[in-house]
C-alpha positions as CSV (number, residue, x, y, z in Angstrom):
1,M,-130.9,-145.3,177.0
2,T,-129.8,-148.8,178.3
3,A,-128.9,-149.5,181.9
4,A,-125.3,-150.1,181.0
5,A,-125.1,-146.8,179.1
6,L,-126.8,-145.0,182.0
7,S,-124.3,-146.6,184.5
8,T,-121.4,-145.5,182.3
9,R,-122.7,-142.0,182.1
10,R,-123.1,-141.8,185.9
11,R,-119.6,-143.1,186.4
12,G,-118.2,-140.5,183.9
13,S,-120.1,-137.7,185.6
14,W,-118.8,-138.7,189.0
15,H,-115.2,-138.7,187.7
16,T,-115.8,-135.4,186.1
17,R,-117.1,-133.8,189.3
18,L,-114.4,-135.4,191.5
19,P,-111.5,-133.1,190.5
20,H,-113.6,-130.0,191.3
21,V,-114.0,-131.0,195.0
22,P,-111.6,-128.7,196.8
23,G,-108.6,-130.6,198.2
24,V,-109.5,-134.1,197.0
25,T,-107.0,-134.4,194.2
26,T,-104.3,-132.7,196.3
27,F,-104.7,-134.2,199.7
28,G,-106.6,-137.4,199.0
29,P,-103.6,-139.6,198.1
30,F,-101.7,-138.3,201.1
31,L,-104.6,-139.2,203.4
32,V,-104.7,-142.7,202.1
33,V,-100.9,-143.1,202.6
34,I,-101.1,-141.7,206.2
35,A,-104.1,-143.9,207.0
36,A,-102.2,-147.0,205.7
37,W,-99.1,-145.9,207.6
38,Q,-101.2,-145.6,210.8
39,V,-102.7,-149.0,210.3
40,V,-99.3,-150.7,209.9
41,T,-98.1,-149.0,213.0
42,M,-101.1,-150.0,215.1
43,L,-100.8,-153.6,213.9
44,G,-97.2,-153.7,215.1
45,V,-95.9,-155.2,211.8
46,F,-92.5,-153.6,212.6
47,P,-90.8,-152.9,215.9
48,S,-91.2,-149.4,217.2
49,S,-87.5,-149.0,217.1
50,F,-87.6,-149.5,213.4
51,F,-90.9,-147.9,212.4
52,V,-92.8,-145.1,214.0
53,G,-96.3,-143.8,213.4
54,P,-97.5,-140.4,212.1
55,A,-98.2,-139.0,215.5
56,D,-94.6,-139.7,216.7
57,V,-93.3,-138.0,213.6
58,V,-95.5,-134.9,214.1
59,A,-94.4,-134.7,217.7
60,E,-90.7,-135.0,216.8
61,A,-91.1,-132.4,214.1
62,A,-92.8,-130.0,216.6
63,E,-90.0,-130.6,219.2
64,L,-87.3,-130.0,216.6
65,T,-89.0,-126.8,215.4
66,Q,-89.4,-125.6,218.9
67,R,-85.7,-126.1,219.6
68,G,-84.9,-124.3,216.3
69,I,-83.0,-127.2,214.8
70,L,-85.4,-128.1,212.0
71,P,-85.9,-124.5,210.7
72,A,-82.1,-123.9,210.7
73,Y,-81.4,-127.2,208.8
74,I,-84.2,-126.4,206.3
75,Q,-82.7,-122.9,205.7
76,D,-79.2,-124.4,205.2
77,S,-80.5,-126.9,202.6
78,I,-82.6,-124.3,200.7
79,V,-79.7,-121.8,200.6
80,R,-77.3,-124.5,199.2
81,L,-79.8,-125.5,196.6
82,L,-80.4,-121.9,195.5
83,V,-76.7,-121.2,195.2
84,G,-75.9,-124.4,193.3
85,A,-79.0,-124.1,191.1
86,S,-78.1,-120.4,190.3
87,F,-74.7,-121.4,189.0
88,G,-76.2,-124.3,187.2
89,L,-78.6,-122.0,185.3
90,L,-75.8,-119.6,184.5
91,V,-73.9,-122.4,182.9
92,G,-76.6,-124.5,181.5
93,I,-78.9,-122.0,179.7
94,P,-76.2,-120.3,177.6
95,L,-74.5,-123.6,176.8
96,G,-77.8,-125.2,175.9
97,F,-78.6,-122.5,173.3
98,L,-75.0,-122.6,172.0
99,V,-75.2,-126.3,171.5
100,G,-78.7,-126.2,170.1
101,L,-78.1,-123.4,167.6
102,N,-74.6,-124.2,166.3
103,R,-74.2,-127.5,164.6
104,Y,-70.4,-127.4,164.9
105,V,-70.4,-126.9,168.6
106,R,-73.0,-129.7,168.9
107,R,-70.8,-132.1,167.0
108,F,-67.9,-131.2,169.2
109,L,-69.6,-131.2,172.6
110,W,-72.5,-133.6,172.3
111,P,-70.5,-136.8,172.9
112,A,-68.9,-135.3,176.0
113,L,-72.3,-134.1,177.2
114,L,-73.7,-137.6,177.0
115,F,-70.6,-139.1,178.6
116,F,-70.7,-136.8,181.6
117,Q,-74.5,-137.0,182.0
118,A,-74.1,-140.7,182.4
119,I,-71.8,-140.2,185.4
120,G,-73.9,-140.0,188.5
121,D,-73.6,-136.9,190.6
122,I,-72.7,-138.9,193.7
123,A,-69.8,-140.5,191.9
124,W,-68.1,-137.1,191.9
125,L,-68.1,-136.8,195.7
126,P,-65.0,-138.8,196.4
127,I,-62.8,-136.7,194.1
128,L,-64.5,-133.5,195.2
129,I,-63.7,-134.3,198.8
130,V,-60.1,-134.7,197.8
131,W,-60.1,-131.4,196.0
132,F,-62.3,-129.2,198.3
133,G,-62.7,-131.2,201.5
134,F,-66.0,-131.4,203.4
135,S,-67.0,-127.9,202.4
136,L,-69.8,-126.0,200.8
137,T,-67.8,-125.9,197.6
138,S,-68.1,-129.7,197.2
139,V,-71.9,-129.6,197.8
140,T,-72.3,-126.7,195.4
141,A,-70.3,-128.4,192.7
142,V,-72.5,-131.5,192.9
143,I,-75.7,-129.4,192.5
144,V,-74.2,-127.4,189.6
145,Y,-73.2,-130.6,187.8
146,T,-76.7,-132.2,188.4
147,V,-78.7,-129.2,187.3
148,T,-76.6,-128.3,184.2
149,F,-76.9,-131.4,182.0
150,P,-80.7,-132.0,182.1
151,L,-81.1,-128.2,181.3
152,I,-78.8,-128.3,178.3
153,I,-80.4,-131.4,176.8
154,S,-83.9,-130.0,177.4
155,I,-83.1,-126.8,175.6
156,V,-81.5,-128.6,172.7
157,A,-84.6,-130.9,172.4
158,A,-86.9,-127.8,172.4
159,I,-84.9,-126.1,169.6
160,D,-84.9,-129.3,167.6
161,S,-88.7,-129.8,168.0
162,M,-89.5,-126.2,166.8
163,P,-91.4,-126.2,163.5
164,I,-88.9,-125.4,160.7
165,N,-91.5,-123.7,158.7
166,V,-91.8,-121.0,161.4
167,V,-88.1,-120.2,161.0
168,R,-88.3,-120.2,157.2
169,A,-91.3,-117.9,157.3
170,S,-89.5,-115.4,159.5
171,A,-86.5,-115.6,157.1
172,S,-88.7,-115.0,154.1
173,L,-90.1,-111.9,155.8
174,G,-86.6,-110.4,156.0
175,A,-85.6,-111.3,159.6
176,S,-81.9,-111.5,160.2
177,R,-80.3,-114.5,162.0
178,W,-80.2,-112.6,165.3
179,Q,-83.8,-111.5,164.8
180,R,-84.9,-115.1,164.2
181,I,-83.1,-116.2,167.3
182,L,-84.5,-113.4,169.4
183,Y,-88.1,-113.3,168.2
184,V,-88.7,-116.9,167.0
185,V,-86.2,-119.4,168.5
186,L,-86.0,-118.0,172.0
187,P,-89.8,-117.8,172.6
188,A,-90.4,-121.2,171.0
189,S,-87.7,-122.8,173.3
190,L,-88.9,-121.3,176.5
191,P,-91.1,-124.3,177.4
192,G,-88.1,-126.5,177.0
193,V,-86.1,-124.1,179.3
194,C,-88.8,-124.3,182.0
195,S,-89.0,-128.0,181.7
196,G,-85.3,-128.3,182.0
197,I,-85.2,-126.1,185.0
198,R,-87.9,-128.1,186.7
199,T,-86.2,-131.4,185.9
200,G,-82.7,-130.1,186.9
201,L,-83.9,-128.7,190.2
202,G,-85.6,-132.0,191.0
203,Y,-82.3,-133.8,190.4
204,G,-80.4,-131.1,192.2
205,W,-82.6,-131.4,195.3
206,R,-81.9,-135.1,195.5
207,A,-78.2,-134.6,194.9
208,L,-78.1,-132.0,197.7
209,I,-79.6,-134.4,200.2
210,A,-77.2,-137.2,199.2
211,A,-74.3,-134.8,199.5
212,E,-75.4,-133.6,202.9
213,I,-75.7,-137.2,204.1
214,I,-72.2,-138.0,203.0
215,I,-70.2,-134.8,203.5
216,G,-72.6,-132.3,205.2
217,T,-72.3,-130.8,208.6
218,S,-75.8,-129.3,208.6
219,G,-79.0,-129.5,206.5
220,V,-81.9,-131.9,206.3
221,G,-79.7,-134.7,204.8
222,F,-77.2,-134.3,207.6
223,M,-80.0,-134.4,210.2
224,M,-81.3,-137.7,208.8
225,F,-77.8,-139.3,208.8
226,D,-77.0,-138.0,212.3
227,A,-80.3,-139.4,213.6
228,R,-79.5,-142.7,212.0
229,R,-76.2,-142.8,213.9
230,Q,-78.1,-142.1,217.2
231,G,-80.8,-144.7,216.4
232,D,-83.6,-142.0,216.3
233,V,-85.9,-143.3,213.6
234,S,-88.5,-140.6,214.2
235,Q,-86.0,-137.9,213.1
236,V,-85.3,-139.9,209.9
237,F,-89.0,-140.0,209.2
238,V,-89.2,-136.2,209.9
239,G,-86.5,-135.6,207.4
240,M,-88.1,-137.7,204.7
241,A,-91.5,-135.9,205.3
242,V,-89.8,-132.5,205.1
243,L,-88.0,-133.3,201.9
244,G,-91.2,-134.4,200.2
245,I,-93.3,-131.5,201.5
246,L,-90.7,-128.9,200.5
247,W,-90.3,-130.2,197.0
248,Y,-94.0,-130.8,196.5
249,V,-94.8,-127.2,197.5
250,T,-92.0,-125.7,195.4
251,D,-93.1,-127.8,192.3
252,A,-96.8,-127.3,192.7
253,L,-96.8,-123.6,193.5
254,I,-93.9,-122.3,191.5
255,L,-92.3,-124.6,188.9
256,A,-95.4,-126.4,187.5
257,P,-97.5,-123.2,187.1
258,A,-94.5,-121.4,185.4
259,E,-94.0,-124.3,183.0
260,K,-97.7,-124.5,182.3
261,E,-98.0,-120.8,181.6
262,T,-95.0,-120.8,179.3
263,V,-96.2,-123.8,177.3
264,E,-99.7,-122.2,176.9
265,R,-98.2,-118.9,175.8
266,W,-95.3,-120.0,173.6
267,G,-95.5,-123.8,173.3
268,M,-95.7,-125.2,169.8
269,V,-97.3,-128.6,170.3
270,E,-97.3,-129.6,166.7
271,G,-93.6,-129.5,166.0
272,I,-91.8,-130.9,162.9
273,G,-88.5,-132.4,163.7
274,R,-85.5,-131.2,161.8
């Protein structure tokens, strides 16, 4: 074996072993970012009134937690997301299957779905404030709107990518239309449903924070905006860190494993488009 081949093999084995080191792939990138953040703070690249270090952010988070402010705001944001996402799922899942399975409904609704998907969720806030005021209803409506459309499109895409031969095989075995939907189409589209839920909740989380910043009276987004008005940069950094941590934990521990499990069990990776 040549020296170059041996070197390549060693590098490959190192990269192969790296992901098995506990915590490296999860916390490694964050440690690099925190270290760079600390270096920038120590060098004084930005004034302390504009940019604070990790230690200041941790201290501020501890103080807000001790005072009960941060837990209360986090709870408010999570409850709003759950309420809005629940309504979004109740609307998006049935409508997604209806559009995906009925070509007449698709022809009628598809242009409207693409039109409304192109309108940003925040663009609805002015008219929602006129209709519902600075209320929970306005925030919920924004989340429902944001969650619904990615979910519908993801379900339709999953149905379209399902191998047509599988449907034909079930029909040739005597399965009725409802049996094909229940035992073939529904399981085959579950990966798309999970992917749409994951994407929709991600968009909904961002829409929630934006709505709280603009019209909220509590929540993490409101905390950040209120801190900006008071000139407290450390609270703004705390809010940003909390947002990232909450979504990362939710996605890594719940949404991503559920999507992976669904794809491995029912996913059809070699689909034939219809």
